[in-house]
N, C-alpha and C positions, 0 to 999 in steps of 0.2 A: 479423509475426507471423501465421501460417498458421491463422486462426481457422476452424473449420469452418462451411460456410453454413448447417447446420442450426442451429447455435448463434446465428447472427446473425438467422436467421429467428425463432427463439423470442424473441431480445432485442427485435425490432421489434414482435412480437405483444404481448409483456408491457408495453412502454411503451404502445402504443396501448390496452391494456387499463387501464392505469394512469389515462391521460387520461380514458378514457370513464367509468370507475368514480368517479373523483374529481368529475368534472362531475355525474354522477347524484346522488352523495352530497350535493354542494352544493345541488342543486335541490330534494333531498328534505328537507333540514335547514335551509338558510340562509335560507328563506322567513320563518322567525322569529327572532328575536333576544332573548336573555336578559341583562338588566342585573343584575349582582350588585354589592352594595357592604356594607361593615360600618359598622355604627352605632357611636356611642361607647359605648352601654350597651344594657340590655335594657328600657328604661322606654318605648320608643317603640312605639305601638299603632295609630296612625292614619296614613295615607298619602294624598297628594294628587299627581297625576300631571299635568304641564302639557306639552302637545305642540305646537310650533310650527314653522314652515317651508313650503317648497313641497312636500314629500313628505308622503304621509299613511300613518300607521301605526295599528293598532289595539291597544288593551291586552286581552289575552285572560286574563291571570292576574297577580295580584299578592300578595305573602305578606310578612310580618314573621315571621321565625321566630328568636326570641331577639335577638341583635344583628346578624343577617343579614338584608337585604332583598333581595328578587328580583321581578323585573317582566318578564313575557314579552310581547313586541310581535310582531305580524303584519303583513305587508306588504299595503298597498292601492294606493298609487299612488307613482310614483318621484319623487325630489327629495331635498333635504337635510332633515334632521329635527333640531330641537333638543329636547332632553328635560331637564325639570326635575321633579325628585322631592323632595317636602318630606315629611318624617316628623315628627309631633308626639307629645309624650307626653301620655297621658290625665290623669296626676297633675299635670302643670304645663304649661297651655296656652301659655306663654311660651317653653318649651323646645321647640325644633325643630332638624331636621338637613336642610340642603339639599344635594341632589348633581345635579350637572349633567353631561351627556354630549351628544354629537352622533352621529348615524347618517346614512346614505345609503342610500336605497331605490332600487334600480337598476331599469331597464326591463324586465329579465328577471324581476322578482319576488323578487329576493334582498335581504337587509338586512346592511350591513357597519357596523361600529363603528369606534372609534379604532384606529390602527394596523392597518387592514383586518381586524379581528377579525370573526368569523362563527361562527354556531352549528353545531356539529358538526366544528370543525377537527381534533379528536382522530382523527377517522376518516381525515381527509386525511393527517396524519402518520403514521398507522398504514399507510395504502396505499403511501407513499412508502417506509417502511421494508420493507415486504414487496417491492416493486420492487427496490430495492437489495440486499435478502436475495437474491432471486432472481438478480441479477448475481453476487453473491459464489458461490451455488451453481454458476452456470454457469462462472465462471471456476475454481472448484476442481475441477469436472468436466473442464474443459480441462487442469488441472494432472495430473490421474489419467490422462486419455487420452493425453497428450504423453508421460508416463512410461512408459506400456505400449509406445508406439512407440519410444521412445529414453529412456534413463536420463538421458543427457547433453543434452538438447534445451534451447535457450535459451527456446523458447516455454514450456516447462515451467516455468522460472525465473519468467518474466514473468507466467503465469498465477496462480502462487502470490503473487507480489507486488501484483497486481491485487486477487486475491481477499482479501488481508489489507486493502487499502485499502479496498474496498468493505464489507467486514465492519465496519470501523470507522465508516464512514459508516452503515451499518445500525443499528449499536449506539447511536450519538447520536441518530438519530430515534426508535428504539425507547425511549429514555430519556425523549424529549421527548414521546411518546405516552403513556407510563405516567404521567408527572408530570401531563400534561394531563387524565387521567381521575382520578387521586386528588385533585389539587388544581384541579378545574374551577373553584371559585368564586373562585380568586386567580390563576389564569393565563388567558391568552388565545391568539388566534392569533399574537401576537407570538413565541411559542415557535418557529413554523415559521420565521419570518424570522430570528430569532436564531440558529437552528440551521443555516439555509441559508448565511447569510453568516459566522458564526463556526465553523462545523462543523470545519474544519481547525486553527484556533486552538485549540479545545477538546480536540482529538486531541493536538496538541502539549503542551497542559498535562498531559494524563494520562500523556503518554510521559516527562516530565522525570524522575522517579524512576529509570527505566529508563536513559535516556541518562546520567545521572550516574553510576549503576553501572558501566555500559559504558565510560564514560570514565576512571573510576578504574582498571578492569582493563586496559584498553588502554594507559594511561599506565604502570601498573606494568610490564607486559610489555615496553614499548618501553625504559623505563630499564635494565632486565635486558638487553635485547637491545644497546643502547649499551655497556653496560659489558663484555659478552662480545664483541661483534663490532666496536665501534668507532662513531664518530660518522660518519654519512653521511645525506643526505637521505632515502634509501629506508627508513632505519631509524627515521625519525620520523613515518612516514605515520599510524600508529595515533594519536599524539599529536594531529597536525593534523585529522584527521578528527573525533575526540572533540571537540576544541576548536570546529570548525565547527559540530557538531551541538549543542553547549551554546549557543554564541553565538547560533546561528540560532534555537533555543528562546526564549532569554531575549529577543531582539529581538522576535520574534512576540508573546510574552505582554506585553511593556511597551507595545507598539503598541496593544493593546487596552485596557489599563489606564489609559494616558494619554489616550487620545482614543477612548473607546467609542462612535463615532457608528455609527448604522446607520438603513437606510430613509430617509435624507435626500434632499430634492430639490437641496440645495445642490451645485453642481458641485465645489466644493473637498472636501466630505465624500465624494461619490461617487469622486473620484479616491483619497481614502484608503482607501476600502473596496476599490477595485480593486486598489490596491497590496498592501494586506494580505491579500486573498483570493488573489492571484496568488502571493506569496511563500509563504504557509503551505501552500496546495495543492501546489506543486512541492516543497517541503521535506517534506511528508509522503510524497508519492508516491516520493521517492527513499529515506526512511528505510524504506519497505515493501519497496522493491525490494532493499535493503541487507538487511534481515531474510531475505527469501526467498533472496537469494544465499548467506547464511551457512547457511541450512537446507540448500540443495542442495549447497554444497560439503562440508559435514559428512557428510550422507546419502551423497554419491557416494563419501567416503573410506571409509565402513564397508559399501558395497554387497557383498553376497557374490555371487561369480560361480561358474559351473560350471567342472569340471575337464576341459573338452573343447576347449581353445584350441588353434589350429594355430600360431600366433605370438606372441611376447612381445617388444614394442619397449620399450627402456629409453631414456628420454629423457636427453641429457646436459645438463649445467649447469656446466661447467668443471672443469679439472683443474690440479694442481699444477704447477709448473715442471719437476719431475722425472719428470712423467708419471704420478704415482700419484693416487689419487681422493681428493678432499676427503670429509668424512663424509657429506654431504648426498647427493653422487652415489654413494658406497659403499652408503648406505642404499638406494638405488634398485635397485642392482645385486644387493644381498643379497635384496631383497624378489622380484625376478624370480627369482633362483636358488632362493629357498624355494618359490615357486610352481611352478616347473619340476619340482623333485623331489617336491612334494606330489602334482601331477597324475600324474605317472610312477608314483607309488606307489599312487594311488587308481584309476586308469583304465588305466595302461599306456601312456597316449599320449604321444609325444615331441612336444614343441613346438620349434620353431625360435627362437632368440633373436637379436634384431636390436638390437645396441647402437648408438644413434644420436647423431652429433655431429660437426661438422666440426673444423677446426684454427683455434683462435683466434690472434690476432697474438702473443700472448705465451705460446703453448703449443707445445712441441716436437713434438706429434704429434697426430692428430685424436681427439677425444673418443671416438669409436667403437671406435678401436683400443685407447685405454687401458682401456675398460671391458672389451673382449675379453681383454686380458691379465690384468685382475683376475679374471675369471670363470674362466680357464684356471687361475689360481694357487689357486682354491677348489675345483677337481677337476671342474669341467664340460667335457665333451668337445668338442674343436675342430669336429667336423663338425656341430654344431648350433647354431654361432655364426656369423652372416652380418652383419658390421658395415657400418653405413651412415656414410660419413666425409665428407660434403660439406655437410650442413645448418648454417645459421646460427641458426635459431630454431626454436620448438615446431613453428609450421605445416610448416617444411621437414622437421623431424623426421620428421613424419608422412606429409608428401607424398613425401619420397624414399624412406622405408621401404616405402610403398604400392607403389611400382614395383618393388621387389625382390619383395614378396609377390605382386604381379600375374604375375610370371614364373612363378611355381609353379602348384600345383593350386588351382582355384576350384571352389565358392566356399570361403572360409574365415573362420575367426573368430580375432580378435586381441584380446589383451589388453595395455595400456599400463602400464608400471611407471613411477611418478613419486613425487613427495613428496605425502603426503596432502591438503594445501591445494590441490595442483595437478590433482588427478584429474577434477574436474568440468570445468575449463576444457579440458584436453587431450582430454577425451573429447568435448567439444562440437565442438572442431576436427577431430577424427577423424571424428565423425558428418557434419560438413558435407562432408567429402570422401568420403562413401558407403561408409565402413568399418562392419562389424558389430563394433562395439568394447565392451569392457568396461574397468575401470580398476582398479588396485591401488595404494595408497599406502604408501610407507614412513614411519615416524615421525620426527618432528622434536623439537627442544627446545621445550619449553612456551613459552618466551618467544619464539621465532620464528614459532609458528603464527598468532597473532593478526595480526601485521604482514604477514605473507605473504598471509592471507586478505584483508586490507584492499587490498593491492596487486593480487591477482587480481580483486577486485571493481572496482576503477577500470578493469583492463583489460577486463572483460566488459562495463562501461558504454560505455567508448570504443569498442569493437569493434561495439557496436550503437547507435552515437549517433544514427543517423536514426530508429530505432524509438522512442527516448526523447523525441527532438525532436517527433515527431508527438504523442506522449501530453501532453508539456507544452504544445504549441499547444492541444490539447483543453482542458487545465486552464486555460489563460488565456481561452479563449473561454467556458467554463463560468462562471470567476471574475467576469469582465465582466458576464455575465447576472445572476448572484446579486447583485452589487453594485447593479444598476440594476432588480432586482426589485420593490422598492417603487414606483418611478416607472411601470413597466409595468402592474403590477397595478391600481394607483390609476387609471391611464388606461383600462384595460378597465373598471373598475367604472363609471367616470363615463360612458363612450360606448357600451357595448356593452349 
């Protein structure tokens, strides 16, 4: 992914600012600690506070408000502090309520409670949400910029997928921040750690209704595809990917429900958290990339192009044994012919049509020649058709057609005519070969489109497997750090 240097610079600056602001906020707010707890009823009026341990803290405020008790402590010297708060009833001296907690006063003047809770954690979650939101905006900006450079850029697809991923992370931390502000007496900094470790599992939980709907739609279309086209492995891809998505979601959610460990120093629990965090983060990443690819495929098929093209390439896809065209290829040829006529009518400019496709082992002639014969049969002039007859796949379709176009006048603009689900991928391959390309798509049967899109998505991922491997490695590193965050943070509290 060719991310602009300016974006990387801003990302580093934003990350540094997040760290600095977080530290400043903690030093400004975490030198005090507020203890909240609920009493059994509102009859308690008196309070006694007992502080023991190596560390020293001062009571600067205490209050009983109805059934809620609140004590504010300030830092004096570092060390462990045990707190016992006893509330008694003025109506019944024998009635009392005792609350116990432990704190740690650090060398740097901060106070942390159980689960590494601290005063002002809501501001920290808000800062993290802002940082993740900034990354979301940065990735979406990349999506827009790459779209201006080329509508068929893979970087565009990747930026959109990453912006969706970071938007979901932003949303989770934003919800945690808002919940911490509204329910500040019932929640604590545990919210940060739960979100940090379970964020992708929470995202999966929110996605399940959409995954179920998607699975039903894909399965329905695949059943219709098998009924019309016959059973073969490629016609079951929609069912398979739907099943994988649903099974993956259920496994991730069940793993949390069965063993909801977090922030545990036990090596067994840490390994569980590492495994769960890795699988859920990679799962969510590919779901976001899939959503992005579906959007890009759909948008590319509906993209309006200008009527000033010099060449029209028709991508071959197999012919009948008698040399006539299957409906899929006929649709591509008809779409190219319609564009040629519309451009000629609108601007008066004649485009050269290049039917592209070599001869398969079971075909009596090259696909390029078969397409030319069809175009002549529907009234297109022979002098505007230059068939390419040696290619074996989409990449060669474009590459060999490019040699024909390079022999003519330069520079030139080219449009590729293919099936609607294939416009983005063919446009991406053409862009990679340096062509100023646009794409037009012919319609296909409703039950064929979803499965074909899944097949193209798999092709897109496999074609850029190194890029996705890099991001998966990053996800693994982040997941390992998140799973060990409790131990690391506790070490820093006790030793810094």
